[in-house]
Residue frames as a rotation matrix with the C-alpha (Angstrom) as fourth column:
MET 1
0.818 0.575 0.021 11.03
-0.060 0.050 0.997 33.02
0.572 -0.817 0.076 -11.25
ASN 2
-0.100 -0.912 0.398 13.58
-0.670 -0.233 -0.704 33.80
0.735 -0.337 -0.588 -8.58
LYS 3
-0.692 -0.321 -0.646 14.55
0.128 0.827 -0.548 31.55
0.710 -0.462 -0.531 -5.67
ALA 4
-0.936 0.335 0.108 12.33
-0.208 -0.277 -0.938 33.23
-0.284 -0.901 0.329 -3.07
ARG 5
-0.144 0.935 -0.323 9.20
-0.982 -0.174 -0.067 33.00
-0.119 0.308 0.944 -5.20
LEU 6
-0.100 0.031 -0.994 9.91
-0.475 0.877 0.075 29.37
0.874 0.480 -0.073 -6.04
GLN 7
-0.905 -0.253 -0.342 10.37
0.177 0.506 -0.844 28.51
0.386 -0.824 -0.414 -2.37
GLY 8
-0.701 0.707 0.092 7.12
-0.557 -0.463 -0.689 30.29
-0.444 -0.535 0.719 -1.53
LEU 9
0.041 0.703 -0.710 5.25
-0.946 0.257 0.200 28.42
0.323 0.663 0.675 -4.25
SER 10
-0.400 -0.276 -0.874 6.68
-0.109 0.961 -0.253 25.09
0.910 -0.006 -0.415 -3.07
ALA 11
-0.999 0.036 -0.019 5.74
0.021 0.054 -0.998 25.82
-0.035 -0.998 -0.055 0.54
GLY 12
-0.392 0.913 -0.110 2.20
-0.863 -0.407 -0.301 26.73
-0.319 -0.023 0.947 -0.56
ILE 13
0.028 0.357 -0.934 1.80
-0.688 0.684 0.241 23.49
0.725 0.636 0.265 -2.49
ILE 14
-0.688 -0.345 -0.639 3.05
0.177 0.774 -0.608 21.41
0.704 -0.531 -0.471 0.46
PHE 15
-0.925 0.364 0.105 0.83
-0.244 -0.360 -0.901 23.30
-0.290 -0.859 0.422 2.91
THR 16
-0.157 0.917 -0.367 -2.27
-0.987 -0.159 0.025 22.94
-0.035 0.367 0.930 0.72
THR 17
-0.133 0.040 -0.990 -1.64
-0.380 0.921 0.088 19.23
0.915 0.388 -0.107 0.16
THR 18
-0.923 -0.250 -0.292 -1.26
0.175 0.404 -0.898 18.74
0.342 -0.880 -0.330 3.91
ILE 19
-0.666 0.739 0.105 -4.57
-0.626 -0.476 -0.618 20.50
-0.406 -0.477 0.779 4.59
PHE 20
0.084 0.718 -0.691 -6.42
-0.931 0.305 0.203 18.38
0.356 0.626 0.694 2.00
ALA 21
-0.358 -0.287 -0.888 -4.87
-0.089 0.958 -0.274 15.14
0.930 -0.019 -0.368 3.27
ALA 22
-1.000 -0.007 0.021 -5.70
-0.021 0.024 -0.999 15.98
0.006 -1.000 -0.024 6.90
PHE 23
-0.333 0.942 -0.041 -9.31
-0.880 -0.326 -0.344 16.69
-0.338 -0.079 0.938 5.97
TYR 24
0.080 0.366 -0.927 -9.64
-0.774 0.608 0.174 13.59
0.628 0.704 0.332 3.78
TYR 25
-0.354 -0.307 -0.883 -8.14
0.156 0.912 -0.379 11.14
0.922 -0.272 -0.275 6.28
GLY 26
-0.994 -0.100 0.041 -9.40
-0.016 -0.236 -0.972 12.92
0.107 -0.966 0.233 9.38
THR 27
-0.405 0.912 0.062 -13.10
-0.900 -0.410 0.148 12.70
0.160 0.004 0.987 8.58
ASP 28
-0.548 0.115 0.829 -13.37
-0.397 0.836 -0.379 8.95
-0.737 -0.536 -0.412 9.39
LYS 29
0.244 0.612 -0.752 -14.57
-0.963 0.060 -0.263 8.08
-0.116 0.789 0.604 5.89
PHE 30
-0.291 -0.477 -0.829 -12.58
-0.623 0.753 -0.214 4.85
0.726 0.454 -0.516 6.05
GLU 31
-0.567 0.142 0.811 -14.33
-0.743 0.337 -0.578 3.53
-0.356 -0.931 -0.085 9.15
GLY 32
0.060 0.630 0.774 -15.59
-0.246 0.761 -0.600 0.02
-0.967 -0.154 0.201 8.44
THR 33
0.628 0.198 -0.753 -14.50
-0.758 -0.062 -0.649 -0.13
-0.175 0.978 0.111 4.82
THR 34
-0.505 -0.835 -0.221 -11.82
-0.853 0.522 -0.023 -2.80
0.135 0.176 -0.975 5.35
PRO 35
0.441 0.722 -0.533 -13.33
-0.609 0.678 0.413 -6.25
0.659 0.142 0.738 4.73
SER 36
0.427 -0.257 0.867 -12.90
-0.726 0.475 0.498 -9.00
-0.540 -0.842 0.016 7.25
THR 37
-0.657 -0.746 0.108 -10.91
-0.568 0.584 0.579 -12.12
-0.496 0.319 -0.808 6.41
GLU 38
-0.394 0.591 0.704 -14.05
0.457 0.791 -0.408 -14.10
-0.797 0.161 -0.582 5.64
GLU 39
0.638 0.669 -0.381 -15.49
0.044 -0.526 -0.850 -11.36
-0.769 0.525 -0.365 3.42
ALA 40
0.078 -0.706 -0.704 -12.22
-0.888 -0.370 0.273 -11.05
-0.453 0.603 -0.656 1.50
LYS 41
-0.782 -0.357 0.511 -12.07
-0.176 0.913 0.368 -14.83
-0.598 0.198 -0.777 1.03
GLU 42
0.056 0.899 0.434 -15.66
0.511 0.348 -0.786 -14.94
-0.858 0.265 -0.440 -0.26
LEU 43
0.649 0.153 -0.745 -14.97
-0.403 -0.762 -0.507 -12.10
-0.645 0.629 -0.433 -2.69
LEU 44
-0.333 -0.868 -0.369 -11.84
-0.851 0.108 0.514 -13.81
-0.406 0.485 -0.774 -4.06
VAL 45
-0.681 0.148 0.717 -13.61
0.190 0.982 -0.023 -17.18
-0.708 0.121 -0.696 -4.41
LYS 46
0.427 0.904 -0.017 -16.46
0.285 -0.153 -0.946 -15.50
-0.858 0.399 -0.323 -6.31
LYS 47
0.557 -0.290 -0.778 -13.93
-0.718 -0.639 -0.276 -14.01
-0.417 0.713 -0.564 -8.72
GLY 48
0.909 -0.086 -0.409 -12.40
-0.208 0.756 -0.621 -17.43
0.362 0.649 0.669 -9.40
PHE 49
-0.068 -0.977 0.200 -9.32
-0.766 -0.078 -0.638 -17.37
0.639 -0.197 -0.743 -7.17
VAL 50
0.459 0.104 -0.883 -8.27
0.344 0.895 0.284 -20.34
0.819 -0.434 0.375 -5.05
VAL 51
0.228 -0.317 0.921 -7.70
-0.779 -0.627 -0.023 -19.35
0.584 -0.712 -0.390 -1.41
THR 52
0.496 -0.148 -0.855 -5.65
0.394 0.917 0.069 -21.70
0.774 -0.371 0.514 0.76
LEU 53
0.946 -0.208 0.250 -4.05
-0.316 -0.406 0.858 -21.45
-0.077 -0.890 -0.449 4.17
LEU 54
0.321 -0.913 -0.252 -0.25
-0.336 0.139 -0.932 -21.36
0.885 0.384 -0.262 4.09
PRO 55
0.456 -0.231 -0.859 1.77
0.755 0.612 0.236 -23.23
0.472 -0.756 0.454 6.71
ARG 56
0.948 -0.044 -0.315 3.16
0.193 -0.710 0.677 -21.12
-0.253 -0.703 -0.665 9.55
LYS 57
0.196 -0.963 -0.184 6.79
-0.288 -0.236 0.928 -21.69
-0.937 -0.129 -0.323 8.72
LEU 58
0.991 0.113 -0.073 7.67
-0.094 0.194 -0.976 -21.48
-0.096 0.974 0.203 5.06
LYS 59
0.322 -0.923 0.209 11.00
0.733 0.384 0.562 -22.73
-0.599 -0.028 0.800 3.81
ARG 60
0.636 -0.171 -0.753 13.04
-0.364 -0.926 -0.096 -19.81
-0.681 0.335 -0.651 2.58
PRO 61
0.924 -0.375 0.073 15.02
0.234 0.406 -0.883 -20.19
0.301 0.833 0.463 -0.62
SER 62
0.380 -0.864 -0.329 18.74
0.751 0.081 0.655 -20.42
-0.540 -0.496 0.680 -0.10
ASN 63
0.848 -0.128 -0.515 20.88
-0.271 -0.939 -0.212 -17.47
-0.456 0.320 -0.830 -1.02
ARG 64
-0.050 -0.902 0.429 23.60
0.175 0.415 0.893 -19.66
-0.983 0.119 0.137 -2.51
ARG 65
0.072 -0.016 -0.997 24.73
-0.873 -0.485 -0.055 -18.86
-0.483 0.874 -0.048 -5.99
ILE 66
0.692 0.166 0.702 24.30
0.168 0.909 -0.381 -21.42
-0.702 0.381 0.602 -8.72
ARG 67
-0.185 -0.834 -0.520 27.36
-0.607 -0.319 0.728 -21.93
-0.773 0.450 -0.448 -10.84
ILE 68
0.853 0.447 0.271 26.87
-0.027 0.555 -0.831 -23.07
-0.522 0.701 0.486 -14.38
ARG 69
-0.250 -0.967 -0.045 29.82
-0.278 0.027 0.960 -24.49
-0.927 0.253 -0.275 -16.24
LEU 70
0.747 0.492 -0.448 29.78
-0.536 0.047 -0.843 -24.62
-0.394 0.869 0.299 -19.98
């Protein structure tokens, strides 16, 4: 396969993928499928997870290196 044919094939694949993606995401199939916070919490609790509220400001770990002497 020469360079021109390979470039044409690649362009066709990219173009076709773009058309399919535009149709898939452009048809509003995802409207209303994202659960609300309460619905997500209920689903996680039903599956056995513990859901808690984290404090606003979490303490970040320090970036200092730990030196170990043997």
